[in-house]
GUSE-603659 format. One record per residue (C-alpha): x, z, y. Coordinates in steps of 0.02 Angstrom, whole numbers, padded with zeros to 5 digits, always signed. Example, Ala and Ser with C-alpha at 12.3 -4.5 7.8 and 13.67 -1.06 7.14 Angstrom:
2
+00615+00390-00225
+00684+00357-00053
This chain:
876
+00009-00003+00008
+00085-00053+00181
+00098+00091+00272
+00046+00118+00466
+00218+00215+00498
+00341+00126+00377
+00484+00249+00310
+00664+00194+00285
+00714+00118+00111
+00771+00279+00043
+00620+00383+00101
+00497+00247+00047
+00567+00235-00126
+00528+00425-00144
+00377+00403-00066
+00325+00261-00203
+00389+00385-00325
+00249+00506-00275
+00118+00373-00299
+00189+00339-00481
+00188+00524-00530
+00008+00541-00462
-00047+00407-00573
+00036+00458-00715
-00017+00644-00682
+00164+00721-00668
+00104+00833-00509
+00252+00955-00517
+00382+00799-00504
+00259+00720-00361
+00284+00882-00256
+00475+00877-00276
+00489+00708-00212
+00352+00753-00080
+00473+00907-00013
+00632+00771-00005
+00541+00680+00124
+00467+00815+00224
+00622+00926+00209
+00702+00777+00336
+00677+00827+00502
+00634+00643+00558
+00490+00645+00444
+00421+00818+00418
+00270+00766+00495
+00251+00600+00419
+00072+00584+00392
+00050+00494+00225
+00171+00597+00152
+00080+00753+00204
-00071+00669+00120
-00002+00626-00035
+00073+00802-00047
-00104+00876-00016
-00189+00754-00144
-00062+00822-00273
-00099+01002-00231
-00272+00976-00252
-00250+00916-00427
-00172+01075-00474
-00298+01157-00406
-00241+01230-00248
-00385+01162-00135
-00356+01264+00032
-00176+01204+00028
-00230+01035-00011
-00370+01018+00140
-00227+01092+00246
-00105+00969+00225
-00208+00800+00207
-00297+00856+00372
-00121+00883+00464
-00069+00718+00394
-00229+00644+00454
-00210+00709+00639
-00025+00639+00633
-00080+00455+00579
-00264+00428+00618
-00225+00237+00592
-00160+00248+00417
-00290+00183+00272
-00186+00305+00147
-00227+00457+00251
-00407+00424+00261
-00413+00353+00091
-00332+00508+00008
-00456+00615+00120
-00597+00529+00044
-00530+00565-00131
-00529+00747-00080
-00706+00749-00013
-00737+00652-00186
-00678+00775-00297
-00779+00914-00201
-00939+00806-00232
-00972+00781-00043
-00994+00586-00082
-01073+00566+00099
-00916+00625+00186
-00811+00519+00066
-00906+00373+00086
-00894+00391+00286
-00684+00416+00245
-00666+00257+00142
-00755+00163+00289
-00646+00217+00400
-00491+00170+00290
-00565-00006+00274
-00572-00017+00471
-00354-00021+00460
-00352-00105+00289
-00515-00207+00254
-00454-00304+00104
-00389-00152-00004
-00442-00170-00178
-00433+00014-00227
-00520+00078-00072
-00665-00057-00101
-00680-00001-00276
-00696+00181-00242
-00824+00149-00110
-00927+00049-00227
-00942+00179-00347
-00998+00316-00226
-01120+00187-00150
-01200+00161-00322
-01195+00361-00375
-01282+00380-00209
-01406+00220-00223
-01342+00159-00068
-01396-00021-00136
-01381-00120+00005
-01193-00055+00046
-01168-00080-00134
-01221-00253-00131
-01094-00289+00026
-00946-00192-00054
-00972-00292-00226
-00981-00460-00117
-00803-00416-00036
-00733-00375-00204
-00786-00551-00291
-00724-00630-00120
-00555-00545-00163
-00556-00566-00344
-00661-00712-00396
-00574-00737-00570
-00617-00557-00630
-00765-00545-00740
-00822-00373-00669
-00833-00429-00488
-00977-00562-00526
-01057-00435-00658
-01053-00309-00516
-01115-00422-00367
-01259-00488-00483
-01317-00324-00545
-01314-00252-00363
-01455-00403-00335
-01549-00349-00493
-01550-00170-00442
-01621-00218-00261
-01771-00317-00352
-01698-00496-00295
-01691-00558-00474
-01676-00740-00401
-01509-00721-00313
-01452-00604-00485
-01487-00759-00579
-01401-00875-00493
-01254-00777-00484
-01234-00740-00660
-01280-00942-00701
-01145-00974-00603
-01023-00867-00694
-01078-00918-00852
-01048-01096-00808
-00859-01061-00776
-00840-00985-00946
-00757-01092-01098
-00863-01151-01225
-00858-01091-01400
-00795-00915-01348
-00935-00811-01417
-00913-00636-01444
-01008-00466-01432
-00985-00460-01246
-01057-00642-01198
-01178-00592-01313
-01220-00434-01210
-01215-00519-01058
-01333-00657-01107
-01470-00504-01162
-01449-00439-00993
-01466-00613-00915
-01641-00625-01010
-01698-00450-00967
-01673-00501-00768
-01775-00653-00800
-01903-00553-00889
-01911-00427-00751
-01938-00561-00640
-02100-00606-00723
-02064-00774-00778
-02090-00746-00972
-02101-00940-01012
-01910-00943-00933
-01861-00805-01031
-01927-00861-01212
-01835-01033-01174
-01673-00933-01132
-01679-00831-01284
-01715-00993-01400
-01562-01098-01310
-01439-00965-01337
-01496-00894-01506
-01328-00962-01588
-01226-00853-01440
-01325-00694-01479
-01231-00589-01591
-01373-00437-01596
-01492-00530-01700
-01628-00388-01710
-01645-00366-01527
-01649-00556-01497
-01790-00559-01627
-01887-00407-01545
-01872-00489-01385
-01942-00648-01447
-02083-00581-01543
-02128-00492-01378
-02117-00634-01272
-02228-00737-01374
-02362-00593-01404
-02348-00584-01212
-02371-00773-01203
-02527-00758-01323
-02424-00878-01437
-02504-00776-01569
-02450-00894-01718
-02272-00887-01661
-02278-00688-01651
-02355-00670-01818
-02211-00768-01894
-02094-00662-01812
-02163-00493-01839
-02184-00518-02022
-02004-00562-02038
-01974-00399-01940
-02083-00301-02071
-01978-00380-02217
-01827-00319-02136
-01890-00140-02109
-02037-00102-02169
-02035+00075-02101
-02048+00023-01929
-02237+00081-01866
-02213-00036-01705
-02188-00193-01802
-02349-00165-01894
-02455-00129-01746
-02374-00280-01646
-02422-00391-01788
-02613-00329-01783
-02609-00388-01603
-02529-00545-01653
-02663-00578-01787
-02797-00508-01642
-02879-00385-01776
-02995-00280-01672
-03124-00226-01823
-03073-00065-01898
-03125-00118-02083
-03006-00278-02058
-02873-00158-01991
-02876-00044-02140
-02867-00200-02253
-02724-00262-02160
-02635-00111-02220
-02702-00083-02380
-02625-00271-02407
-02452-00231-02341
-02451-00062-02447
-02460-00168-02605
-02325-00269-02532
-02211-00120-02492
-02266+00022-02610
-02125+00125-02560
-02164+00105-02369
-02238+00270-02274
-02331+00163-02123
-02437+00051-02235
-02513+00206-02304
-02527+00327-02162
-02583+00217-02027
-02747+00153-02102
-02805+00336-02112
-02813+00314-01911
-02941+00172-01927
-03035+00210-02089
-03195+00320-02100
-03321+00389-02231
-03282+00364-02405
-03144+00238-02358
-03049+00363-02271
-03104+00499-02409
-03032+00389-02549
-02862+00343-02450
-02811+00528-02371
-02851+00590-02547
-02705+00454-02619
-02615+00518-02477
-02602+00697-02494
-02610+00694-02679
-02429+00615-02680
-02378+00730-02526
-02420+00877-02647
-02338+00823-02795
-02176+00757-02706
-02176+00916-02605
-02172+00861-02410
-02171+01010-02293
-02223+00920-02141
-02376+00852-02226
-02500+00930-02107
-02396+00884-01943
-02407+00716-02020
-02606+00716-02024
-02635+00837-01876
-02666+00681-01758
-02823+00660-01876
-02906+00823-01824
-02984+00754-01659
-03125+00665-01778
-03227+00831-01853
-03300+00710-01988
-03119+00686-02050
-03082+00875-02041
-03225+00917-02143
-03181+00767-02293
-02986+00861-02278
-03048+01034-02305
-03168+01001-02443
-03020+00896-02525
-02908+01037-02505
-03028+01168-02567
-03065+01067-02732
-02875+01044-02755
-02850+01226-02762
-03003+01261-02889
-02951+01122-03004
-02760+01173-02999
-02786+01337-03049
-02911+01291-03175
-02831+01142-03261
-02681+01091-03166
-02757+00923-03091
-02819+00883-02922
-02998+00853-03004
-03088+00922-03139
-03137+00776-03198
-02962+00723-03236
-02906+00865-03346
-02882+00753-03496
-02794+00621-03413
-02610+00614-03424
-02489+00765-03406
-02526+00920-03271
-02462+00913-03090
-02304+01016-03068
-02342+01200-03031
-02267+01173-02849
-02435+01069-02806
-02533+01224-02798
-02401+01288-02664
-02403+01150-02567
-02598+01157-02552
-02585+01331-02505
-02451+01298-02358
-02553+01164-02307
-02726+01256-02279
-02631+01393-02201
-02591+01260-02076
-02750+01203-02057
-02840+01353-02048
-02727+01416-01899
-02747+01249-01806
-02938+01288-01836
-02902+01448-01758
-02971+01555-01914
-02825+01672-01919
-02891+01771-02055
-02909+01637-02188
-02735+01565-02128
-02673+01723-02168
-02743+01744-02341
-02686+01567-02383
-02492+01584-02329
-02488+01750-02427
-02545+01664-02574
-02412+01539-02561
-02289+01682-02527
-02323+01760-02690
-02318+01615-02778
-02134+01570-02713
-02069+01702-02617
-01908+01611-02580
-01974+01468-02486
-01922+01485-02300
-02062+01375-02236
-02181+01483-02281
-02101+01631-02195
-02091+01527-02045
-02271+01463-02053
-02340+01640-02061
-02244+01676-01896
-02307+01538-01828
-02492+01594-01860
-02453+01760-01782
-02392+01677-01633
-02541+01574-01607
-02645+01737-01650
-02549+01805-01499
-02448+01934-01579
-02273+01880-01517
-02198+02035-01592
-02261+02012-01767
-02204+01833-01759
-02036+01865-01703
-02018+01996-01858
-02072+01866-02001
-01943+01741-01907
-01824+01874-01920
-01855+01885-02110
-01851+01686-02128
-01680+01682-02036
-01603+01818-02160
-01652+01716-02294
-01530+01583-02250
-01410+01635-02110
-01314+01460-02112
-01467+01364-02056
-01449+01325-01890
-01631+01266-01845
-01693+01440-01917
-01575+01530-01813
-01634+01446-01670
-01817+01465-01696
-01796+01641-01725
-01713+01667-01560
-01838+01585-01482
-01968+01701-01551
-01871+01837-01515
-01869+01783-01321
-02052+01756-01334
-02065+01953-01387
-01939+01997-01245
-01809+02040-01371
-01658+01963-01253
-01525+02056-01325
-01566+02025-01497
-01586+01836-01458
-01420+01827-01399
-01343+01931-01541
-01433+01787-01663
-01367+01637-01567
-01203+01708-01572
-01177+01671-01757
-01165+01508-01696
-01071+01517-01534
-00898+01509-01503
-00801+01658-01541
-00710+01764-01407
-00850+01707-01282
-01002+01798-01255
-01155+01696-01329
-01247+01697-01171
-01098+01618-01081
-01049+01493-01225
-01247+01443-01228
-01231+01409-01028
-01080+01283-01055
-01163+01190-01189
-01320+01169-01064
-01429+01237-01195
-01579+01248-01089
-01727+01278-01204
-01624+01452-01221
-01614+01489-01040
-01791+01439-01004
-01856+01537-01124
-01744+01685-01072
-01808+01654-00884
-01978+01674-00943
-01958+01834-01032
-01854+01912-00900
-01994+01858-00783
-02121+01946-00905
-02013+02106-00900
-02002+02097-00702
-01823+02085-00709
-01833+01947-00557
-01663+01920-00520
-01609+01872-00701
-01742+01753-00725
-01681+01667-00535
-01516+01668-00624
-01568+01570-00771
-01675+01447-00674
-01528+01417-00562
-01420+01384-00709
-01539+01247-00784
-01543+01184-00607
-01342+01155-00609
-01355+01073-00767
-01466+00936-00698
-01345+00916-00544
-01200+00922-00670
-01303+00781-00788
-01319+00669-00626
-01130+00687-00568
-01071+00654-00740
-01155+00461-00745
-00999+00439-00614
-00888+00406-00773
-00989+00277-00820
-00998+00168-00680
-00845+00079-00708
-00830+00103-00893
-01019+00009-00935
-00966-00126-00824
-00799-00150-00915
-00889-00144-01094
-01021-00263-01046
-01155-00129-01097
-01265-00183-00953
-01431-00156-01016
-01391+00029-01062
-01313+00039-00902
-01461-00012-00814
-01569+00114-00912
-01456+00251-00879
-01450+00225-00683
-01645+00216-00711
-01646+00362-00812
-01554+00483-00682
-01661+00422-00543
-01801+00524-00628
-01694+00653-00712
-01782+00795-00629
-01939+00749-00694
-01887+00801-00868
-02001+00936-00954
-01830+01050-00966
-01822+01044-00774
-02002+01074-00744
-02027+01220-00847
-01876+01302-00751
-01931+01256-00585
-02105+01312-00612
-02026+01487-00682
-01927+01501-00517
-02060+01458-00408
-02167+01581-00485
-02029+01712-00454
-02004+01659-00291
-02189+01685-00255
-02199+01865-00306
-02055+01915-00227
-02133+01851-00061
-02298+01922-00101
-02211+02105-00155
-02022+02105-00097
-01920+02214-00190
-01886+02390-00109
-01720+02422-00019
-01623+02549-00139
-01548+02641-00006
-01722+02665+00075
-01776+02744-00100
-01616+02849-00108
-01673+02940+00055
-01844+02986-00018
-01902+03166+00026
-01854+03227-00142
-01916+03403-00103
-02108+03351-00086
-02106+03267-00260
-02178+03336-00418
-02060+03389-00556
-02100+03243-00670
-02094+03105-00539
-01928+03184-00494
-01864+03168-00672
-01930+02978-00671
-01828+02957-00489
-01661+03020-00556
-01683+02932-00711
-01707+02762-00635
-01575+02798-00504
-01443+02844-00640
-01496+02676-00728
-01476+02573-00572
-01288+02648-00547
-01249+02606-00744
-01310+02429-00717
-01224+02405-00554
-01053+02471-00629
-01073+02355-00776
-01093+02205-00674
-00950+02261-00560
-00859+02273-00708
-00903+02108-00774
-00881+02026-00611
-00705+02100-00600
-00662+02021-00774
-00713+01865-00752
-00617+01854-00579
-00469+01897-00694
-00495+01747-00809
-00519+01649-00661
-00368+01696-00580
-00275+01667-00754
-00342+01507-00760
-00294+01465-00580
-00121+01514-00630
-00094+01419-00796
-00164+01258-00682
-00012+01289-00561
+00103+01284-00711
+00042+01146-00823
+00022+00968-00755
-00186+00957-00781
-00304+00882-00671
-00417+01013-00566
-00606+01042-00635
-00747+01023-00505
-00754+01142-00372
-00808+01334-00400
-00986+01349-00368
-01061+01514-00317
-01069+01648-00412
-01257+01683-00465
-01277+01866-00447
-01452+01940-00506
-01492+02051-00379
-01424+01950-00231
-01561+01805-00284
-01700+01929-00302
-01680+01997-00108
-01671+01826-00048
-01723+01824+00126
-01811+01657+00126
-01906+01653-00047
-02026+01510-00006
-01887+01405+00068
-01790+01427-00109
-01946+01395-00191
-01965+01242-00091
-01815+01182-00154
-01867+01182-00348
-02037+01107-00291
-01964+00940-00218
-01901+00856-00355
-02072+00898-00448
-02173+00824-00303
-02055+00671-00317
-02042+00651-00501
-02195+00751-00586
-02321+00691-00453
-02429+00658-00611
-02455+00831-00662
-02582+00930-00563
-02485+01100-00592
-02366+01026-00467
-02487+01011-00334
-02568+01176-00377
-02385+01258-00357
-02367+01147-00181
-02516+01228-00115
-02477+01418-00159
-02325+01396-00069
-02375+01304+00082
-02535+01421+00101
-02426+01568+00116
-02315+01463+00244
-02479+01417+00334
-02428+01234+00342
-02606+01165+00344
-02600+00981+00342
-02463+01002+00182
-02595+01120+00109
-02725+00991+00133
-02595+00849+00053
-02567+00965-00109
-02764+00973-00142
-02780+00798-00108
-02646+00738-00227
-02733+00873-00343
-02899+00813-00338
-02852+00638-00364
-02778+00684-00523
-02920+00811-00605
-03064+00844-00477
-03160+00972-00589
-03003+01078-00616
-03044+01273-00607
-02889+01333-00511
-02900+01187-00383
-03080+01264-00351
-02993+01409-00292
-02865+01310-00175
-03020+01227-00096
-03117+01402-00054
-02954+01479-00002
-02920+01333+00110
-03078+01321+00184
-03078+01504+00219
-02906+01476+00308
-02978+01339+00422
-03137+01439+00467
-03013+01591+00521
-02885+01487+00612
-03003+01354+00700
-02936+01437+00871
-02762+01403+00840
-02772+01231+00775
-02703+01077+00867
-02875+00971+00918
-02781+00832+00830
-02748+00930+00669
-02929+01003+00680
-03006+00824+00677
-02892+00766+00521
-02956+00936+00431
-03145+00910+00478
-03143+00723+00403
-03049+00760+00251
-03158+00931+00220
-03319+00828+00220
-03240+00701+00100
-03160+00826-00023
-03310+00956-00009
-03444+00903+00098
-03379+01023+00231
-03468+01171+00159
-03423+01352+00193
-03310+01430+00077
-03449+01548+00016
-03569+01406-00034
-03434+01313-00100
-03404+01449-00218
-03575+01489-00271
-03607+01292-00298
-03457+01289-00406
-03508+01454-00504
-03682+01386-00540
-03623+01210-00597
-03487+01278-00701
-03568+01450-00770
-03537+01406-00957
-03347+01398-00928
-03255+01553-00936
-03089+01465-00842
-03208+01419-00719
-03295+01581-00697
-03148+01671-00686
-03081+01569-00540
-03262+01584-00450
-03253+01764-00467
-03091+01789-00393
-03156+01704-00247
-03310+01807-00240
-03208+01962-00227
-03081+01865-00116
-03213+01811+00018
-03288+01987+00010
-03214+02138-00069
-03379+02235-00065
-03445+02108-00183
-03309+02170-00329
-03451+02246-00454
-03529+02060-00450
-03362+01973-00473
-03311+02096-00617
-03490+02068-00705
-03481+01882-00696
-03303+01892-00792
-03304+02044-00910
-03463+02006-01012
-03424+01915-01162
-03584+01855-01199
-03639+01690-01277
-03639+01602-01115
-03459+01561-01111
-03416+01398-01221
-03234+01412-01216
-03206+01609-01254
-03024+01593-01339
-02857+01688-01328
-02776+01597-01182
-02934+01612-01076
-02953+01809-01115
-02771+01836-01093
-02783+01746-00903
-02938+01855-00879
-02842+02023-00926
-02702+01967-00829
-02813+01941-00659
-02858+02115-00707
-02730+02199-00692
-02634+02100-00559
-02778+02177-00448
-02874+01995-00404
-03021+02108-00423
-02949+02278-00340
-02932+02441-00436
-03035+02415-00591
-02945+02515-00730
-03117+02562-00824
-03157+02379-00837
-02986+02345-00925
-03006+02451-01041
-03189+02392-01090
-03136+02212-01072
-02994+02230-01199
-03102+02326-01319
-03228+02185-01313
-03072+02054-01338
-02990+02160-01467
-03164+02141-01574
-03149+01958-01571
-02957+01946-01585
-02890+02081-01689
-02731+02014-01712
-02680+01963-01513
-02574+02123-01468
-02616+02112-01282
-02786+02178-01325
-02742+02337-01408
-02745+02500-01344
-02565+02578-01327
-02610+02690-01474
-02658+02559-01592
-02498+02455-01546
-02385+02594-01604
-02479+02632-01756
-02473+02452-01801
-02276+02442-01768
-02261+02604-01874
-02362+02533-02009
-02258+02370-02021
-02091+02470-02015
-02155+02580-02164
-02209+02425-02267
-02127+02366-02421
-02168+02182-02394
-02043+02106-02280
-02115+01994-02135
-02061+01832-02178
-02078+01675-02061
-01961+01586-01930
-02001+01400-01916
-01938+01295-01753
-02084+01225-01668
-02080+01096-01537
-02116+01129-01385
-02285+01037-01367
-02343+01125-01532
-02319+01306-01437
-02481+01366-01358
-02493+01403-01169
-02546+01582-01202
-02373+01623-01261
-02300+01576-01093
-02406+01714-00997
């Protein structure tokens, strides 16, 4: 790189050696050469040497010194592109991408054709999605290096990402025309498939089809080629060609369910009987394939369904297929099919017990079924009745299965799941713990057991359970954080929230948020790799995934927990510990004084432990820092602020912190009504009336009859009535018009009464309406309680989840002081849901635990369940 302030030959040779040492990561040698230049009095303020010394120090982890030297070098030579480039590299290493882009642009003012600076700038622009700037930079690189393949591809991709498909295709065509003929390798094939992707996204499907057919010999990935060909034929309604291609694909892979569905579309089959016959034909062609036997059950009805599901279940029970119920669960949306399945299952039990066959009429036909068949029928029945919320029958069948084969882990897992669905998280965790003890080498069972422990608020036990599979010498919690184990951290956060340890809950939520930031930053490594390796379709998919990354369910759950905690901290801020210690202890009763002393002692002990842990962590950091100075290793990313639970829980602006978690959800999870309901809660507390209106409008568009949305309407209406005088006239006019559209400009009380009359049979709706009765006039407490606490036949949705929601509302004070009503409601619910621990009296809970501990029968069930199978009341 030519210098704006050139050195004489000897020093210039040393400077070049500094550059080579930096490239080869020989940082200590680079510092030696820099020292030789800077010790010369004539060049002790040479800007580029100072900048390179700073860059080298940064690679050794000495950031403060690095910035000092680089800024000093820049002050001494503001016209040096080297100094600006180095300053940009420093900013980039600290993830300050906007500042780094500014530095690179300043560098290009003095060296506009520098290839390396342009490349670095293009990487930052695509990372920050500055697509217009990225296109300009890629054009400059193409002009400077027109012979390089990546120059053409990068420029074409910049147009593609901007949606300018025409220019992107012109550039790709121009580049492909320049390529030598006959040199068809995998990278060339990938480029052609990428070109076809651009054509398809442009909307010219016929051109995309012609392109695929023309380049068939040059495309190596024949499976992708054929799948695209079939899809294009289908979209162009060329059904005969599509039929031929999908028949070939099914012959290639008869287990792919998508091929069958596409073939049905190509054959234009719409009648359910025709579709069933289609699958039956293919089940004869491919007798070992699963889809032709399973998929017709979605369309068959009556006797046809009965005969087909009979064959399917018998095969599963004979072979011993544990996930058979999971496979058939999608059929349970049809009550008629559920009744057929149940009648067959009960028949199997009776016949297998009496004659070892699935039907009495077959007892003289062939050999008996294996003894395990009865076990798997019991297992299925337990899951069947659990799904139908018949807990007693479910427990009866799973107990029979355990008595039949007490060594099968899946049985214990299912029993734990049954208790979880019944509302007894403690009992569920104990059975899963037993299941984990049966096979301590099974990571799946270990993880599921840990999840159940967290749901039962046993955080320490869950950490110890996970420690069996984490790195030795490091605490399990720390190692799981390093591995970005977000399901564990989210469940931890929810457990801490239930335990009212809000600082620890927020710490876990912030850790999950940092994981997503790290994932977004990690894509930086792929910008050059994918362009070089020509994995262009995957690269475009990666960029589009990263753009919506925070819409992932993992982030949603953590953000929801954080927002709920911050809202609680705003409504009920934590008391100042120093103020608590200054209480007048002389006026306290002895029992209260004892409680206070115990609480203070525990707080001091916890503070001492945290202080010791922080000191130990600092020692490790210092040792790590020292090892970096001694070895030629590249520095890690900048150290983030330490997450201290107490500091997080005592933040000055909890609503602003909540908004930081909320904003990504509003952008990427706007199709979920919970996002807008949470937004309303935040803006209601901030008294931002237009943002409140925006939130309820978006929620109303998604689900206008949502019960929680109604309570937002009532509070919004009441807020407007109370603040009419303070509102700006223009804002008041907007609110008036929107109110007429949303709820006919009714008064809050009338709006609530109409809602209660309309939804009197819904427990969930009446709960929100009753809350608003008390909210609008606390004198109507008795009326509100009578509305929700009577569990008679007027409600059609009396279930564990809704009852727990009512109990939570009563305990949180949404109806004021009502201890007697709480106990009465728990008694009523306990009669309906005897297994749910939330509805037991405290003495019953103690008795249940004692009974369990004294039992000879070990609890046993711990299967990992997907998040979509976890019932929402366990999150309360």
